[in-house]
Backbone as CSV, one residue per row, in Angstrom:
resi,resn,N_x,N_y,N_z,CA_x,CA_y,CA_z,C_x,C_y,C_z
1,MET,0.964,-0.916,0.073,-0.189,-0.024,-0.190,1.186,1.475,-0.174
2,GLY,0.198,2.258,-0.760,1.210,3.361,-0.587,1.309,4.424,0.523
3,ASN,1.670,5.416,0.486,1.872,6.204,1.613,0.564,6.704,1.863
4,GLU,-0.298,6.907,1.502,-1.514,6.930,1.403,-2.201,6.015,3.045
5,PHE,-1.609,5.347,3.108,-2.288,4.094,4.329,-1.403,4.092,5.217
6,LYS,-1.978,3.809,6.345,-1.367,3.814,7.757,-1.636,1.951,8.118
7,LYS,-0.367,1.563,8.987,-1.089,0.509,9.167,-1.972,0.437,10.414
8,ALA,-2.949,-0.398,10.449,-4.012,-0.777,11.729,-3.651,-0.605,12.759
9,SER,-4.205,-0.754,13.968,-3.959,-0.767,15.010,-4.242,-1.948,15.556
10,THR,-3.899,-2.893,16.517,-4.136,-4.041,16.942,-5.295,-4.420,17.483
11,GLU,-5.866,-3.240,18.534,-7.526,-3.180,18.512,-8.091,-2.991,17.944
12,LYS,-7.928,-2.560,16.646,-9.082,-2.215,15.192,-9.007,-3.599,14.407
13,ARG,-8.064,-4.039,14.590,-7.981,-5.596,13.880,-8.866,-6.490,14.634
14,ILE,-8.493,-6.379,16.041,-9.282,-7.106,17.034,-10.487,-7.316,16.868
15,LEU,-11.381,-5.986,16.802,-12.554,-5.579,17.014,-12.842,-6.140,15.626
16,ALA,-12.292,-5.991,14.427,-12.848,-6.527,13.241,-13.075,-7.691,12.997
17,ALA,-11.980,-9.236,13.525,-12.209,-10.152,13.664,-13.244,-10.012,14.791
18,PHE,-14.038,-9.625,15.480,-14.716,-9.817,16.620,-16.153,-9.871,15.625
19,ILE,-16.015,-8.710,14.881,-17.781,-8.579,14.261,-17.272,-9.638,13.043
20,ASP,-16.328,-10.454,12.621,-16.991,-11.342,11.953,-16.885,-12.811,12.374
21,TYR,-16.187,-13.052,13.430,-16.786,-14.108,14.207,-18.248,-14.422,14.673
22,CYS,-18.451,-12.918,15.216,-19.916,-13.231,15.259,-20.561,-13.377,14.300
23,ILE,-20.386,-12.444,13.002,-21.266,-12.575,11.997,-21.843,-14.333,11.376
24,LEU,-20.590,-15.009,11.382,-19.984,-16.220,11.061,-20.860,-17.294,12.209
25,ALA,-20.608,-17.246,13.375,-21.003,-18.051,14.163,-22.382,-17.778,14.320
26,PHE,-22.516,-17.195,14.692,-24.165,-17.218,15.162,-25.254,-17.603,14.362
27,PRO,-25.024,-17.587,12.971,-26.068,-18.104,12.103,-25.783,-19.478,12.219
28,LEU,-24.669,-20.206,12.179,-23.962,-21.062,12.227,-24.218,-21.801,13.157
29,SER,-24.216,-21.248,14.160,-24.578,-22.344,15.309,-25.758,-22.406,15.800
30,SER,-26.666,-21.700,14.892,-28.003,-21.471,15.527,-28.486,-22.698,14.674
31,ILE,-27.975,-23.124,13.401,-28.732,-24.461,12.827,-28.328,-25.366,13.455
32,PHE,-27.013,-25.666,13.542,-26.637,-26.775,14.816,-27.680,-26.764,16.052
33,VAL,-27.797,-25.623,16.579,-28.789,-26.014,18.104,-29.993,-26.470,17.328
34,TRP,-30.553,-25.412,16.239,-32.212,-25.836,15.772,-32.153,-27.768,15.613
35,TYR,-30.702,-28.251,14.997,-30.938,-29.336,14.543,-31.145,-30.351,15.399
36,SER,-30.053,-29.722,16.504,-30.108,-30.661,17.774,-30.968,-31.122,18.509
37,PHE,-31.463,-30.069,18.739,-32.542,-29.972,19.295,-34.031,-30.641,18.930
38,ARG,-34.024,-30.291,17.160,-35.520,-31.166,16.528,-35.394,-32.531,16.397
39,HIS,-33.979,-33.345,16.675,-33.542,-34.492,16.907,-33.136,-34.867,17.850
40,PHE,-33.134,-34.429,19.023,-32.855,-34.969,20.086,-32.943,-36.050,20.781
41,HIS,-34.894,-36.463,20.276,-35.221,-37.388,21.255,-34.917,-39.003,19.916
42,VAL,-34.459,-38.448,18.864,-34.167,-40.122,17.710,-32.012,-39.840,17.584
43,PRO,-31.666,-40.306,18.742,-30.085,-40.555,19.001,-29.606,-40.916,17.354
44,SER,-28.806,-40.608,16.989,-28.018,-40.740,15.411,-27.059,-40.570,15.061
45,GLN,-26.475,-40.752,14.353,-25.062,-40.136,13.731,-25.262,-38.872,12.680
46,SER,-26.253,-38.661,12.487,-26.819,-37.255,11.499,-26.352,-36.007,12.537
47,THR,-26.459,-36.199,13.835,-26.415,-34.915,14.429,-24.992,-34.915,14.226
48,TYR,-24.030,-35.322,14.281,-22.923,-35.749,13.987,-22.036,-35.179,12.741
49,HIS,-23.104,-35.704,11.940,-22.498,-34.982,10.666,-23.408,-33.763,10.148
50,VAL,-24.367,-32.962,10.750,-24.615,-31.817,10.911,-23.616,-30.796,11.329
51,PHE,-23.374,-31.537,12.647,-21.698,-30.626,13.105,-20.467,-30.364,12.551
52,PHE,-20.547,-31.671,11.708,-19.698,-31.488,10.551,-19.395,-30.382,10.007
53,LEU,-20.659,-30.437,9.368,-20.778,-29.594,7.779,-20.896,-28.214,8.353
54,VAL,-21.904,-27.850,9.670,-21.555,-26.876,9.854,-19.968,-26.367,9.936
55,VAL,-19.175,-26.882,10.635,-18.218,-26.717,11.251,-17.052,-26.196,9.571
56,MET,-17.130,-27.247,8.659,-16.878,-26.767,7.398,-16.918,-25.584,6.642
57,ILE,-18.722,-25.178,6.764,-18.963,-24.297,6.204,-18.420,-22.815,7.061
58,LEU,-18.339,-23.413,8.289,-17.738,-21.777,9.337,-15.910,-22.011,8.651
59,LEU,-15.559,-22.589,8.578,-13.903,-22.729,8.001,-14.110,-22.327,6.829
60,VAL,-15.010,-22.234,5.689,-14.526,-22.074,4.551,-15.085,-20.834,4.606
61,CYS,-15.815,-20.176,5.373,-16.431,-18.767,5.168,-14.861,-17.970,5.859
62,LEU,-15.000,-18.393,7.091,-13.011,-18.017,7.203,-12.443,-17.687,6.076
63,CYS,-11.856,-18.356,5.785,-11.101,-18.698,4.912,-10.728,-17.715,3.655
64,PHE,-12.419,-17.346,3.264,-12.686,-16.543,1.988,-13.133,-15.266,2.354
65,ARG,-13.246,-14.976,3.824,-13.980,-13.758,4.069,-13.333,-12.348,3.714
66,ASP,-11.934,-12.211,3.422,-11.253,-11.078,2.784,-11.200,-10.990,1.380
67,VAL,-11.967,-11.982,0.411,-11.824,-11.923,-0.669,-12.184,-10.828,-1.051
68,PHE,-13.460,-10.469,-0.771,-14.345,-9.071,-1.725,-13.776,-7.888,-1.484
69,GLY,-13.043,-7.057,-2.078,-11.783,-5.858,-2.270,-11.000,-6.132,-0.909
70,GLY,-10.669,-6.989,-0.544,-9.809,-7.094,0.293,-9.978,-6.481,1.866
71,ALA,-11.404,-6.769,2.243,-11.568,-6.681,3.650,-12.875,-7.569,3.849
72,SER,-13.353,-8.054,5.011,-14.639,-8.780,5.313,-15.439,-8.175,5.811
73,LEU,-16.727,-7.959,6.070,-17.849,-7.325,6.805,-16.908,-6.280,7.955
74,GLY,-16.315,-7.089,8.996,-15.718,-6.641,10.434,-14.441,-5.615,10.194
75,LYS,-13.924,-5.630,8.787,-12.910,-4.941,8.326,-13.125,-3.537,7.867
76,ARG,-14.496,-3.956,6.699,-14.855,-2.724,6.427,-15.629,-2.293,7.579
77,THR,-16.630,-2.103,8.363,-16.874,-1.467,9.442,-15.894,-1.210,10.146
78,VAL,-14.587,-1.329,10.476,-13.528,-0.525,11.330,-13.078,0.325,10.204
79,GLY,-12.801,0.096,9.261,-12.104,1.141,7.973,-10.970,0.224,8.003
80,LEU,-10.813,-0.687,8.046,-9.445,-1.384,7.509,-9.806,-2.167,5.985
81,ILE,-8.343,-2.379,5.588,-8.285,-3.473,4.034,-7.069,-4.474,4.415
82,VAL,-6.671,-4.711,3.802,-5.865,-5.870,3.654,-4.905,-5.735,2.515
83,GLY,-3.830,-5.146,2.545,-2.765,-5.299,1.695,-1.670,-5.672,1.515
84,ASN,-0.516,-5.975,0.389,0.905,-6.272,0.206,1.421,-5.166,1.399
85,HIS,2.300,-6.144,2.035,3.116,-5.574,3.094,4.401,-5.002,2.381
86,ASN,4.602,-5.403,1.456,5.897,-4.291,0.427,4.957,-2.873,0.307
87,LYS,5.494,-1.650,0.732,4.852,-0.630,0.662,5.132,0.203,-0.761
88,ASP,5.651,-0.353,-1.866,5.911,-0.092,-2.964,4.558,-0.399,-4.062
89,THR,3.633,-0.919,-3.585,2.333,-1.077,-4.168,1.169,-0.381,-3.700
90,GLU,0.283,-0.058,-4.640,-1.055,-0.137,-4.223,-2.228,-0.834,-4.027
91,ALA,-1.447,-2.673,-4.839,-2.652,-2.684,-5.183,-2.763,-3.667,-3.853
92,VAL,-4.324,-4.150,-3.709,-5.106,-4.969,-2.527,-4.699,-6.630,-3.144
93,SER,-4.066,-7.548,-2.177,-3.837,-8.939,-2.327,-4.633,-9.677,-3.356
94,SER,-3.947,-10.622,-3.887,-4.474,-11.187,-4.393,-5.425,-12.209,-4.184
95,VAL,-6.422,-12.722,-4.670,-7.150,-13.258,-3.706,-6.890,-14.895,-3.525
96,GLY,-6.198,-15.578,-3.978,-5.129,-16.540,-3.594,-4.669,-16.138,-2.171
97,LYS,-3.650,-14.991,-2.030,-3.000,-14.554,-0.932,-4.195,-14.288,0.477
98,LEU,-5.220,-13.751,0.022,-6.041,-13.624,1.033,-6.714,-14.834,1.580
99,ILE,-6.859,-15.745,0.685,-7.284,-17.196,1.215,-6.657,-18.074,2.062
100,LEU,-5.196,-17.982,1.533,-4.177,-18.592,2.130,-3.707,-17.933,3.397
101,ARG,-4.232,-16.373,3.787,-3.616,-15.723,4.780,-4.582,-15.776,6.232
102,ASN,-5.790,-16.288,5.385,-6.910,-16.610,6.743,-6.881,-18.141,7.292
103,ILE,-6.306,-19.357,6.396,-6.107,-20.555,6.694,-5.780,-20.507,8.156
104,PRO,-4.735,-20.241,8.392,-3.839,-19.944,10.123,-5.200,-19.163,11.078
105,GLY,-6.022,-18.841,10.466,-7.096,-18.075,11.550,-7.984,-18.880,11.752
106,ILE,-8.182,-20.099,11.131,-8.896,-21.487,11.994,-8.354,-21.537,13.496
107,ILE,-7.341,-21.540,13.619,-6.612,-21.341,14.861,-6.642,-20.238,15.402
108,TRP,-7.610,-19.584,16.255,-7.841,-18.014,16.013,-7.429,-17.867,17.274
109,ILE,-6.836,-18.648,18.136,-6.124,-18.098,19.331,-4.541,-17.640,19.444
110,VAL,-4.406,-18.715,18.549,-2.712,-18.807,18.557,-2.758,-17.258,17.383
111,GLU,-3.475,-16.941,16.390,-3.312,-16.085,15.626,-3.170,-14.565,16.666
112,LEU,-4.241,-14.680,17.902,-4.581,-13.627,17.837,-3.381,-13.324,19.231
113,ILE,-2.705,-14.887,19.839,-1.572,-14.576,20.635,0.079,-13.653,20.008
114,VAL,0.029,-14.293,18.458,0.866,-13.759,17.842,0.704,-12.611,17.543
115,LEU,-0.230,-12.333,17.402,-0.827,-10.685,17.119,-0.390,-9.803,17.702
116,VAL,-0.897,-9.780,18.782,-0.458,-9.302,19.891,0.707,-9.027,20.707
117,SER,1.629,-10.169,20.700,2.656,-10.326,21.104,3.856,-9.989,19.990
118,SER,3.547,-9.630,18.561,4.326,-9.258,17.120,4.255,-7.895,17.377
119,LYS,5.843,-7.455,17.380,6.398,-6.548,17.367,6.135,-5.617,15.904
120,ASP,5.869,-5.977,15.216,5.102,-5.636,13.820,3.591,-5.434,13.823
121,ASN,2.820,-6.097,14.915,1.770,-6.031,14.192,0.907,-6.906,13.214
122,ARG,1.263,-7.777,12.758,1.632,-8.816,11.738,0.900,-10.025,12.485
123,ARG,0.236,-11.419,12.261,0.033,-12.358,12.717,0.464,-13.473,11.548
124,ILE,0.167,-14.475,11.755,1.447,-15.483,10.946,0.813,-15.247,9.369
125,GLY,-0.665,-15.823,9.525,-1.185,-15.684,8.076,-0.553,-14.177,7.223
126,ASP,-0.090,-13.121,7.857,0.158,-11.994,7.082,1.706,-12.120,6.685
127,LYS,2.492,-13.446,7.481,4.048,-13.132,7.749,4.266,-14.356,6.473
128,VAL,2.800,-15.248,6.387,3.272,-16.055,5.804,3.137,-15.716,4.220
129,THR,2.046,-14.966,4.066,1.690,-14.374,2.572,2.061,-13.242,2.372
130,GLY,3.112,-12.067,3.319,3.518,-11.104,2.761,2.009,-9.790,2.496
131,THR,1.819,-10.280,4.120,0.474,-9.100,3.621,0.338,-8.431,5.103
132,ASP,-0.435,-7.435,4.628,-0.521,-6.576,6.615,-2.188,-5.962,6.027
133,VAL,-2.370,-4.982,7.106,-3.663,-4.717,7.502,-3.443,-3.390,7.661
134,TYR,-4.229,-2.182,6.797,-4.083,-1.100,6.939,-5.303,-0.636,6.865
135,ILE,-4.999,1.085,7.685,-6.431,1.725,7.676,-7.187,2.219,6.315
136,ALA,-8.025,1.850,6.053,-8.274,2.545,4.761,-9.032,3.718,4.795
137,ALA,-9.793,3.671,5.689,-10.881,5.070,6.369,-10.203,5.667,7.326
138,GLU,-10.141,6.769,7.819,-9.773,7.372,9.363,-10.635,7.312,10.176
139,ARG,-11.886,7.718,9.498,-12.925,7.387,10.596,-14.262,6.537,10.014
140,ILE,-15.002,5.559,10.824,-16.006,4.947,10.776,-17.278,5.830,10.040
141,ARG,-17.900,4.614,8.637,-18.847,5.763,8.338,-19.848,5.120,9.535
142,PRO,-20.915,6.249,10.172,-21.745,6.095,10.947,-23.154,4.568,10.085
143,VAL,-22.718,5.198,8.749,-23.914,3.920,8.278,-23.407,2.668,8.345
144,VAL,-22.189,2.447,7.997,-21.883,1.215,8.087,-21.748,0.534,9.337
145,MET,-21.701,1.620,10.133,-21.287,1.072,11.477,-22.965,0.499,11.854
146,ILE,-23.754,1.447,11.819,-25.540,1.264,12.232,-25.757,-0.039,11.175
147,VAL,-25.344,-0.234,9.929,-25.677,-1.606,9.476,-25.358,-2.534,10.155
148,THR,-24.156,-2.762,10.475,-23.935,-3.754,10.881,-23.714,-3.914,12.437
149,ILE,-24.203,-3.126,13.413,-24.733,-3.337,14.539,-26.099,-3.641,14.556
150,ILE,-27.122,-3.580,13.356,-28.093,-4.141,12.929,-28.196,-5.556,12.840
151,LEU,-27.143,-5.791,11.980,-27.379,-7.113,11.553,-27.211,-8.172,12.598
152,LEU,-25.864,-7.596,13.264,-25.806,-8.235,14.518,-26.434,-8.611,15.416
153,MET,-27.700,-7.196,15.377,-28.715,-8.053,16.534,-29.925,-8.386,15.585
154,CYS,-29.772,-8.521,14.303,-30.606,-9.405,13.952,-30.223,-11.038,13.938
155,ILE,-29.123,-11.326,13.715,-28.195,-12.567,14.285,-28.515,-13.107,15.273
156,PHE,-28.126,-12.269,16.648,-28.441,-12.729,17.517,-29.941,-12.816,17.831
157,MET,-30.835,-12.461,17.612,-32.522,-12.465,17.604,-33.012,-13.419,17.197
158,GLY,-32.310,-14.326,16.256,-32.479,-15.165,14.823,-31.932,-16.366,15.860
159,VAL,-30.931,-16.408,16.251,-30.632,-17.539,16.940,-31.523,-17.794,18.334
160,MET,-31.757,-17.173,19.316,-32.890,-16.954,20.025,-34.045,-17.358,19.700
161,ILE,-34.544,-16.912,18.678,-36.302,-17.359,18.429,-36.030,-18.779,18.116
162,VAL,-34.790,-19.512,17.124,-34.798,-20.919,16.522,-34.689,-21.583,17.795
163,SER,-33.508,-21.210,18.738,-33.335,-21.705,19.689,-34.472,-21.926,20.342
164,VAL,-35.733,-21.435,20.738,-36.576,-21.041,22.126,-37.653,-22.126,21.015
165,PHE,-38.000,-21.695,19.523,-38.510,-22.432,19.189,-38.072,-23.939,18.763
166,SER,-37.118,-24.275,18.716,-36.669,-25.858,18.844,-36.904,-26.327,20.224
167,MET,-36.635,-25.552,21.108,-37.049,-26.434,22.362,-38.526,-26.564,22.902
168,SER,-39.233,-25.677,22.103,-40.908,-26.058,22.311,-41.760,-26.903,21.361
169,ILE,-40.905,-27.211,20.504,-41.149,-28.184,19.624,-41.241,-29.783,19.297
170,ASN,-40.173,-29.912,20.571,-39.452,-31.467,21.065,-40.585,-31.835,22.289
171,PRO,-40.969,-33.170,22.396,-41.667,-33.153,23.743,-40.876,-33.121,24.596
């Protein structure tokens, strides 16, 4: 990224990741909770298959979260973008790099420890692919923040409604 972009702070990066994980985890976990309660009275292997499927969908979504313009919804909300670490280019990282960069994010606790303890504010995925996270917008646009908060609230309410509904259906 050129001189116009500054490196993102650790706090902003953690906030963006938290938003991403919430957006992905709530709907997928609600599917599993709904299915588990729905089929609780019939013990079978299908519950494990659904759990495996939900986990696989979550992992794929985590790996592909930054491919649309170099920023996930969490990064867009906070005003961040993923770019190449070498400062002589203006380009957003390639799709392949963005996917490869997010694979270590599957073990998010290790990535968090590396990010917080790193002197250059980069996690394992950034170091492997030669990427970094930059500030794309100095201030967060209120519309983006409001839409993200509403989306998170809707997801949370959807999880609650599905969970309560599932519990009330089973005898």
